[in-house]
N, C-alpha and C positions, 0 to 999 in steps of 0.2 A: 883597908879600913874596916874596922870592925862595925857590926850592926847589933842592935839591941838582942842581948841574949836571951830575952824572954819571949821573942818572936816565935809563933808556932810555924811548922812546915805547912805547907810550903812557902809562907810568906818570908821566912828567914832565907830561902835560897832562890827565890824566884821574883821577878817583878809583878806587883800587884797594885789592885785600885782601892781608894779609901773606902769603898763600901765593902770590899772583902775585909779590910781591917777591921771594920767597924761591925762587922758580922763574926769576926774572930774574937772580938773583945779587946782590940788593941785601942791604946788611950792614947790621948793628944800629945802626951809628953812623950811616949815611945816614938810616934810620928815625927817628932822634931829633932831626933836624934841625927847627929851629922854624919852617922854612916848611912843613911838613907838619902838616896839622890831624888831629885824631883824633875824628871824630864819634860813633864806636862802637868797641867792641873790635874788634880783627881788620881795622880799615879805616883807610885813610890818605887824605888828600885834599890834593893841590898846590893851592898859591894859598888857604890856608885863609881868607883874608880876604873870599874872593869866591865862595863854592860856588856860587851861583847862575848863574855864567858857564857852568856845564857843562850845564845842562838837566836835565830831569827823568829821563830814562833812563839817561844815565851815573852820576847821583845814586842812583839806586836800585839799579842793577846789583850793586854789592859786597854790599847787604843780603842779596840772594837767593843770593850765593856763600858768605859766612861761616855761613850757617846751612841745614842740609839741609832739603828739601820746602818751600822758600819761594818764593813769587811774588808780583809787583806785582798788586794787585788792588783793587777798589771805588773810590774817587774817583780814584787814580792810574791805574788801568787805563782809567777813562772819559777821562782826559786824553791818555794815551799812545794810545789807539786814535782819539783826535781824533774823538770823538762830536760831534755836533751839540746845541746846547742848553747847559743850565747845570745843574749837578748841586749842589745846596747842599753847601756843605762843601769842594767840590773846589779853592777858593782859598786853604784853609790850608796851612801849610808841613809838615804832618805826611806822612809815607810811608806808604801802606796795603800791608801784606804779608799774605798769607794763607797759613795752614798747614793740612795734613790734622787732622780732629779726633782722630787718634790719636796727635798728638804734641803737644808744649807750645806755646802761643801765643807769637810772639816779643814780647820785651820789651826794648827798646832806646830810647834816647834819640831824639826825633824821630819814633818809628815807633807807628803805629796797627795793633795786631796783630789779625788775624782768624783763625778755624778754621772748617772746613766739610768736608763730604764732597764729595770730588772724584772724577770719572770721568776716566779717561786723556786723553780728547780736550778736557779743559776747563782744561788747562795746555799753553799753546803757547809759541813763541819768537819774540819780535818784536826782530831785531837783535841776536841774542844775549842778550836779556833775557828771562827766564821770566816769565809774564804769564798770566792769567786769558784765556781766548777771549773774543772778542767776545759771544756768546750768553750765556755765563757772566756776564761784567761787567755785560750789561744786566739780569739777574736779581739779581745783587749789589746793584745801585743802585736796585732798585724801591722799595724801603723809602721812600727819600728823595725820590722823583720823583712828580709827578701822573701821572695817566692819560696826558694828552694829551702831556705831555714823554716818556713811555716810547713813546709812539706814533711820535713824532719820531725816535727813535733807531732802533724798528723798522722803519720806512719807509726810513732810511739804509742799514740791513744789508741789506734786501731789494731795494733797488734795482738794476736790471739795468744795469751799467754801459756805458759807451762805450768800446769797446777803443782806438780811434784816440786818444783823449785820457787814458785811465787805464791803459793797459798791462795790463788785465785783462779778461777776457770773463764771468767768473762773479760772482754777488752774494756779499756777504760771508755770508749766510745765506739758507735758505728757510723759509718758513712752517714746514715739518715740523720743521726743525732748532730753531725757537725752542718749538714745542709739546712737542718731545722734552725740551728743558731743563726746562721747566716740570713735566712729568709726572715727571721724576726727582727733583725737590726739592720734593716737595709738603709745605707746612706752612713753606715758608721765609717770613720775613717780607715782605710786600709782593708775594707772588705773586698775590694776587686782582686788584691792579691790574694787573699784568704780564699776566694772562689777558685782561683787559678791553681793554688796550692791543693785544694780539695780533688780537682779533676785530675793531678798527677798523683795523689796520694795512692798507695796500695796497701793491702792486708798481706802480711807475710815478712815483712822486714824485720829483723831481729835486733837492730841496733842502729844509731843514727849513721855510722861509717858505712853501713849496708846502704842505707838510703841514699847518703851521699854519693856511693859508688855507682848505684843504679841511675840516678839522675845524670850524673857524668857521661855515662854509656849513651842514654838516651838522646841527651842534649846534643852529642856529636854524632847523631845518626844511626848508632847501633839499634838493633831490633830489642824490643822489651823482652827482658828475661823472666822466666818463672821463679819466685821466691821461697825458699825453703821447702821446696816440695821433694818427697821421698822418691830417689830413683833406685830402680831394681836393677843391681849390677851383675848379679849371678843368683845361684841356688842360695836362697838364705843371707844374700848379702845386700843389705840395703844402705845407701847414704843420703843424705841430705844437704846438698851444697847450697850456700848463701844464695847464690843466682845461678840458673841453670838455662841453658839452649839445647832441649833434648834433641830437637831435628839436626843439629851439628855435633851432638855429643861433646858439647864443652859445659864445662862446670867452672864457677868462679868461686874463691873463697876468700874472703878478707881475714886477714891472720893479725889479731890484735897483740897487745903486749905479753898476753899470758901465753903466746905460742913459742917464746924463746924459752920456756922451762921444759927440762930435759924429759919428763913424762908426756908433755904435750908434743915433743917433737916426735917422739916415737909413735905417738897415735896419727900426727899428721903423715909420715912416711907410710904406715899402714893404710890410710886412706887414700893416699896418691897411688899407691899399688893397686888398690881395688879399683880405681877408676881405669887406669892403665890396663888392666887385665880384661876390663870390659870394653875396651876400645875407645875409652872418653879421655879427651884433654882436659886436666885440671890446671887452671890458671890461678896462681896465688898472688894476691895484692896485700902489700902492707901499707903502713903510714907513709913511708917515704914517696910511694907510688902515686899517692894522692895530693903530692905537693904540686905547685904550679899549675892549679886547675884540673888536677888529676889527669894531666895530659900522658904520663907513663902507664897509668892504668888502663886508659882507654886504648893505647896502642898495644898493649900485651893482648886484650881481650881482642881488638879487631883483627890482630894477626892471627890468633887461634881460630876465629870464625872463618876467616878467609883460607886457612889452612884447611877447613873443613867444606869448603864449598860455598861460603856465604859471599855474597858480594853486595854492595852497596847500590841502590836503585840509580 
């Protein structure tokens, strides 16, 4: 369906508020055009027949503009921050909006409203959109997530980035940041799970599969590995395995989908040869080993450790 041709950008291509329309000089007649959708009072949407085309952030932004003290939160913030893993309920079409507990909860079509106590640094801006901070979002979602799922997200926030590839040098959060968030909001639903998740979170995991593998090994009684620590294998030869047991000289690598590419296969073979020459055992884990509660992965690593003299207590 066509929209008024005279609408200026970005109003012609993105959802907008009536205030933004007035500031842009849009007339009442233009706003009554049948090509503009009205998902809620004070908001207009071009191409009303296909609102999904805009993406989550542009669709949420007007809702945080038409109501004071409103920010994307919970499942919506989980998706916007691109947290790893899956949050139950995050695939429903509802927009999650939080407001301070001193004002009324948002009640609009298509919105799941929330209220709570917010400190100043718990509401931030993401590309112009008001949203709960990563740490606050992690706590808000704790009620619906398992301890291990919360640990995966915590590891993601604590991870030290690689500046050359990511354009940042600081982690999204520190252990102290997450601990302070929990101390601020004692009694919040799910906080006990979040505390346990923080206890088992570690700095060093580079991906969600690596965290899940580490947790599976530790939950089955295997020793805690070192994460992405450089290992000197010979003169000028340094490798950085995903998980390592230096005492037993056992390295563990999680091979994702990219490891099926020809160039990566060549690199993987060279890496395995480097470990072998230095007397290390390299255990390679793939997605299929993580099925059935990662039993195959645990069995492979346990066998390698026992082969090198480790024994369970």
